[in-house]
N, C-alpha and C positions, 0 to 999 in steps of 0.2 A: 492450711494456715499460711498466711503471707510472711514474707521475709521480714517485713517491718515488725510484726508481732514477735517473731523469734528474736529479733535484735533488741527488743524492748526489755529484755531481762526476764522473760516469762519461762525460759527453758527449765531452770532449776525448780521453779514452782510446779511446773507440769510433771517433771520427772521424779520429784521426791516421793510421791505416794507409790509410784511404780517400783522404784528401787527398794523402797521400804517393804513393799508387799512381797518382794522376792528376797528379802533379808540381806540385800546388798551382796548376794552370793555370786561370785564369779562363775560358778558352775551352772548358774541359771542365766548366763549372759544372753543366750539366744532368745529366751523368753522375754527378758528385759528389753532387748532391741525390738522385738516384735511389738510389744506394748508401747514402747516409746514412739515407734513409727505410727501406730494408730492415733496417738495423742497429737503428734506433730505433723502428720501427713507424709513425712520422710525423715531421714536421719541427717540433719545438718551437722557441720563440723563442730559447732558449739555443743550439740547434744552428745556427740561421741566423746568429747572432752569431759563433759560432766559425768557421763556414765563411767568412763574409765576411772575417774577420780572416786566415784562412789563404790566401785567394786574392786578398787586397788589393783588395777592392771595398767600396763603401759598403753598409752593412747594409740600407738601404732598397731598394737595387737587387736584392740577393739575395732579399729577401722578395717583391719585385715579380715576379721571375722565377719563384719557387716558386709564387706565387699564380696565375700565368698558365696553368699546365698542370693539366688535370683529374685526372691520375693522381698528383699530388703533394698531400699533405694537411698543412695547417698546424695541424689539430686531430686528436686521436686518432681513428683508424679501427679497425674491428674486426680481430681477429686473423685472421678469415676475411672477406676483402673480396670480396663477391659483386657482380658487375656483369652485369646482363641486357642483351642487345642490344635497343635501342629502334628498330631499323630497321623499316620498314613491313612487309617480308616476314616478319620474326620475329613482329610483331604479328599478321599474318594467320594464323600458325601457333599462336597462343595464348600468346605470351610474357607478356602482361599478366596473364592469369589464373594462369599458373604462378608468376609473381613474387608475386602476392597469396597464393597457396597457401603458398609458402615463408615469407613474412612472417608469416602466421597461425600456421604451425606453430612458428616461432621466437619468436613473441610480440614482434615488432619492427615498427616503422613504417618504410616506405620512406624512404630518405635519412637515417635515424638510426642511431646505434650502440647496440647493446643495453647495458643498464645494467651488465652485468658486463664490457663491453668485448670480448665474444667475437666478435661478428659485426656486419657492416653490409651492407645490401642497397640497391643503387642501380642506375641504368641508365647505359649508355654508348651513344653514337650508333650504332655499328656494330662488331661484332667481326670482320668479314671472314669470316663463316661462313654467309652467306645461303643457300648451297646445302644446308645441313644444320642448319637451325634447327629449333626455337628453340635459341639458343646463349647461353652465358654464360662469364664469366671468373671464376675464383676465385684470388686472389693471383697473377694473371698467367697462370695455366694455363687452357687452353681446354677447355670441355666442350660438345660439340655434341649435337644430337639429344635435347634435354631433353624428358622426358615427365612425366606425373603420378607414375608409379612412381619415376622417377629423382629427382624433387623430394622425394618422401617419404624415400627412402634418404639423399639429401644432407642433409636436415634432421636425420635421426637421427645421421649421422656428425659433423655440426657440434656438435650438442648433447653428443655423447659425446667431443668434442674429438679425434677420430681424425685423425692427421696425413695430409695430402694424399698423401704417399708410400705410404700403406697403402690408399688407395682403389683399386678395381678398375681395371686399365689400360684396359679397354674404354671407360670413361667419358671418357678423354682422347684417344681415337683420332679424329684429324681426317683424313677421306678427301680424296684429290685430286679425285675425281669427274670425271676426264677422259672426256668423252663423244665427242669428235670430234678426231682427230689430223690435222694437215696438216704443212706444212713445219717448223714450230717444234717441235711436240710429238712428232714422229717421230725427232728427233735421238737418236742412240745412240753417237756417237763419244766417245773418252776425253777426260778433262780435259787441256787444254793444246793439243789439236790445232789449234784455231782461232788460238791465240796464235802457234804456230809458223808457221802459214800466213801470218799477218799480218806477222811478222818477215821471212819469206822474200820477201814482196812488197816490203817497205820502206815507210816512212811516206808518201812522196809517192804511191806506187802504191796504197797502201791508201786514201788520200784520193780518188784517182781512182775507185776501185771504189765508194766511198761515194757519190760524185757520180753515177756511172752508175746506181746502184741507186735513187736518188731516195727513199731511206728517209726517212720523216717520223716525228716523235716520236709514240709510242703513249700518251702521257699525256693526250691530248685536244686540245692546241693544234695539233698537227700541224706544228710548225716543222721545216724541212729539216735533217736531222742533219748533212749534209756542211757546210752553211754554218756551223753552230754549231762544229763541230770545226775547220774552216779558220780561223774568226775567233779561236778560242782559241789556235791554233798560231801565228798571226801577232801576237797581242797581246803587248805588252811586259810583262815581269815587273818587279816593283817591290820596293823595300825592301832590308834587309840580307840577308835569306834569300829571294831570289826563287825562286818555284816556280810550277808549274801544277798544277791539281788536276782530278780526275774525281770527280764526285759521283753516286752512284746513288740516285735518289729512290724509296725503297721505303715511302713513307708514303701508301699507298693508303687514304685515309680516306673516299672517296666511297661512301656506302651503296649496296650492290648490287654492289660490285666486290671480287673476291677472286682474280683471276688471279695477282697477285704472290705471294700465299700459296703457290700451287701451284708457281710457278717457283722460289721460294726453298726450298721443301721438297724438290722432286724434280729441279730443274734448276739447282741452285746453281752447279755448275761452269760452266755456260753463262753465267750472270750474271757470275761472276768473270772468265771468259775475255773477255767483252765489255768489262768495265771495264778490264782490262789492255790489250786492243787499243786502246781509246780513249786510254789513257795513253801507250802506245808511239807512237801516231799523232800526238798533239798535243804530245808532249814533256813529259808530266806524270810526276812521280815518286811521287805519292800518290793513292790512291783512298779515298773515304769512302762507306760505305753507311749511309744514314739509314733505320733500321728502325722502323716505327711501333710505338708502345708496346703495341698489342693483339697484336702478333706476338712478344712477348718469349719465348714458349715455343719459338720457332724458333732463338733465339740460340745455345744450346749446340752444336747441330749445325752451324750456320754457322761458329762459332769453330773447331770441330774441323776443318772443311773447310779453313779458312785455314791452320791449322797443317800439315795434310797438304800443301798446295800449297807452303808455304815449304820443307818438307822435301824436296819433289820438284823444287825449282828453278823453280816456276811463280809464285813471288812472291819479293820481296826483291832483293838484289844478284845480278849475273850471271844475269839473267832468261833462262831456257831456254839456259843456257850461254854467253850473250853478256855479256862483262865490261863492255861499254859501255852496257848496258841495266839499269835498276833500276826496280821498281815494287812498292809494297806497298799493302795495304788494311786499313783499320780500320772497325769497325762502331760506330755511335752509335745509341743507343736514344732514340726520342721518348718523350713522356709524356702523350699524349692531347690533341692539338690538331689538328683537321682543317685549319686554315689553313696548317699547315706543309707541306701538299702543294704549296702555291705555292712555286716554286723559290727566290725571294728570302727568303721567310719561313723556308724550310728552312735556308738559309745562315745566317740570323740565329740560328736554334736551334742549328746546328752550332757557332757561335761562343759558345755559352753564354748567349744572350740570349733575350728574349721573341720568339716567332715572329711578328713583325709584318712584313708585306711591305714591301720597300724601294721607294723612288721610282726609276723607271727613265726615261732612262739615268742612270748607266752600267749596262750589262747584265752579267750574270755572266761572259760570255766575255771581257770586258776587265777587270772588277773584281768578282770573286765572293768566294769564301771567302778571308778574311783580306786582301781587296783584290787578290788575285792572279787571273790568268786562270783561269776555271773552266768546265768542261763539266758541265752538269747534265742527266742523261738518266734516263728512266723505266726500270724493270727490263726490261720487254718490249723496249724500244728497244735496250738493250745486248745482249740475247739475239739480236736480229735482226742486229746488227753482227757477232756471231760467225758467224752463218750466211753473211753476205756475205764474211767473210774466207776461209771455206773454199770456198764455191761461186761467188763472184764477183758483181759488181754486175749484169751482164747477166742472169744466172739469176734474181736477185731481182726485177729490173724486169719479167721475163716473167710474174710472178705478180700477180694482182689487176687493177687498172685502170691507165691511163696516169698519172692524177693521184694514185692511191692504190696504190702498188706493194706487193707482198708480201701477207702474211696478217695477220689480226687475231684476237686472243683475245677471246672474249666470255664474261663471267661471267653465266650465266643462272640466274635464280631466280624465285620467285613461283608462280603457278598453272600449273605444268608437271609432267609426269610424270617427266622426267629432268633435274633441275637439275644444273648443273656447268659445266665449262669446255669450250668449243667453239672449235676453230681453223679459221677460214674464210679463203679468199682474199677480199680486198676486192672489193666488188661484189655480194656475196650479198644476196638480198632478205630483207626482214623476214618475208615469208610463208614462205620456205624455212626460215629459222631456227625459226619457230614450229612448222612441221611436224616438223622434226627433233627438237625437244625435247618434243614431245607437249603443245602448249599448249591444244588443244581450242578452246573458245569464248572466245577472248581478246577483250576489248573495248578494251584499251589496252596499249601497251608504253612504258615509261619507259626511254629510251636515254641512257646516260652519266650515270645517277644523277640526284639532285634538281636539279643544275645543267644538265641536258641537255634533251632534247626529249621531250614526251609525244605519242605517235602514236596516232591512232584507227584504226578498221578500214579506212577509205577510204585510208589511207596505207600499208597493209601491202605495197604493191607497190614502195615505195621501197627503196633499197639502202644498205647499210653502206659508206660511202666518204666521204672528206673533201669531195667535191664534192656529196654528197647528205645523208646522215645521219652526221656525224662522231661518234665516241664514244671515251671513255677505256676502255670495256670493259663497263660495267654494262648489263644487259639484263633489266629487271624486267617480268614479265608479270602482268597483272591480268585475271582472268576476268570474265564477265558479272555475277557475283554481287557484285562489289566496288563499294564506294562511292568514287568518284573524289574526292569532296570530302574524305573522311577521309585518302586518300592525300596530297592536296595539303596538308592540315592538318599531317600528320606531317612533311612536308618543310619547312613554314614554321617549325615548332618546331625542327627540326634546324638551320636557318640562324640562328635567334635564339640558340640555345645555342652555336653554333660561331663566331659573330662574335668577332673578336679585340678589338673595342672601340676600335680605333685611330681610326677616322673616324666622325664623327657620323651621316652618312647611313646607314651600315650598322648601327652600334650601336643607333640609335633606330629606324630604318626596319624592320629585321627584327623587332624586338619589337612594333612597331605592327601589322605584318602578322599576326604570330602572335595578337595580341590580337583583331584583326578576325575571324580564322578561329574563335577560341574563342567570340566573341560570336555569330557565326552558328550555331555548333554548339549553343550553349546556348539557342537560340530567341529571341534578341533582335536578330537581324540584319535589315537592310533594304537597299534599293538604295544607301543612303549608304555602307555598308561596302564594297560592290562597287566603287563609284566611288573610294573611298579606296585600295583595293588597286591599282587601275589607276594612280592618281596616284603612289603610293609606288613602284610598279614603275618608272615613268619616272624618278623621282628617283634611285632606287638605281642604275639602269642608267647614268645620266649622271654621277652625282657620287661614287660609291663609290671608295675608294682602290685596291681590287684586285678580282679576278674573283669573290671570294666574294659581295660585295655586289651586284656587277653582274649576277650570275646567280641571285640569291636568290629572285626571283619568277618564274623561267622556268616552273616547273611550275604555279604558280597561273595565270599568264597563259595557258598552253596549255589547262589544264582549264577555265578560265572560257570560253574560246572553243569548245572541243570537247565539253565535258560540262557546259554551263551549267545544265541542269535539276537536276543534283546540288546546285547552290548555291541555285537559285531555290525549290525545294521547302522550303527551310529558312527563307526570308525571311518575316517577320511583316507587313511593311508596306513601302510605297514611301518613307516618311519616316523620319527618324532616330528611333531608340528607345533609351532609356538601357539600359545593360547591367545595371542593377540597379534594384530597386524602392526609390525614395527614401522613399515613405511607410512601407514596412516597416522601413527603416533608422531611422525616427523612433520605432518602437514602444517601444524601451527608454526614450527620453526621456519618452514619454507615461506609461509605467508609473511612472517616478520622480516625475513631477509630479502624477500622479493625474488627468490630463486625457484626455478622449476625445471632446471636442466637435469640430465640423467645422473650427474654426480650428486645431486641433492636428494635422490631417491635411493632407498635401501635396496641393494642388490642390482642396481642398474649402472652405477658408476664404475670406473676402472679401479683395479686393485691398487 
């Protein structure tokens, strides 16, 4: 939409139905901002002022929230907004070259909007399609398996202003790529069966089954699900409208992770069953699914699923025919902020705020969403709760290992013949996984994304389990031909980009680490930079406000120890070396003054 239209007084007219639809509720501010951007193309100053007035918030606060999320734009963006995945596995498949090709064909600079406002091309950290990259998003729609031929066609359609609805359907087909099925991915029962099983057991008996199962959270931290549910059930509700909540964390922003995409696409009923079981068990009346912004294309099918469930008595009042039970689910969309995967940052975002992690205690189970007792579980965790409701805790505990019961979904990508989703009982060895996915000559595996562990060949006998190699699900494989320094450098830039900026150690430290890695890559590195990285790693781990900063240097720390030659072959000296040529920087001054004597050169003149 042009600036002239916006200045013509149409903003209030366009925004009124949006803010009314969200009841002018400041807690739904992020959703209002997303919808306003769809209507206006971006979020101009006048729109922020109107929204602030409508939700009764200070104008500065609304602008601060809009500026926090990378998918919200305070300046005009292209009518075709193209976002290439900048994940390392997409880079390995040629995403950088493909983006350059598209930019050249469209006569546009990366990160800029074309002069006619038609198109903008930029990167996003990860699109959640690492198994079928290179991938990109156009106006929120996913396009996997990008090739030179597809880039050429896309550039032609954009230049001809062909609506996305008229593009070939096969360009938007995102495959599940399920390669190995076990307890979770073999489920075929109808929607609601797990809910009815849980209701038949009763809340106390369901809690007992959860305890017996020893289910631990599948988001990476591995906290015992029973303890979380029991604590929320016992916690006192507060305020004029006391409630308990169940929140499904579907903000899987960790590069290399895409299991939630598959579960939400093909196992949504199992996810919603798990949320409802959690609600019935802890006494919650409301569920909230926080869907990452990169998965916006999944939203229509998920909303349609919720509608069917309400019509079938699986949501809303008189749940499964029980007048004394009620539970419903809403979906909230994120807007491009990796830090919102942290549960308290997610709660802040759900409340319409910047996604800055909270200080704990209090923990969400006692004071979570809107200050009420809240259970926050990962998508996979809730699916496992549905399995337990049907099959029982003892059955679940019989899978996996004693400390890590059940199965684990692995999102496998990188240098493998068969990337995709694999369902394994806990305890499977790295070597077996590599063999199953056709990894060939792997030199390293990054488990659990950039914040996880980098394993070298001598560690491939280790096992996926909380007591050995814990993981949120990412399993990125790097062949012998890969440069592990460039892998770690990509991770360093990821954390610098995704830092929420709340605490100084993370905000500054991640940027310094990225700068050190760039300096080494550009041929100005020395042992000084290596020592700096180690010092910053210790500082970030000890002083950062949340897990993002604390784990930001994990990959660098591992690769420095296990693949040190990848760093050392780039070092120029043992002593500090400037990252730029100071004498060359003085060239313009010499030209302006007409001097070229030794005193006009850095390091050549007399003291």
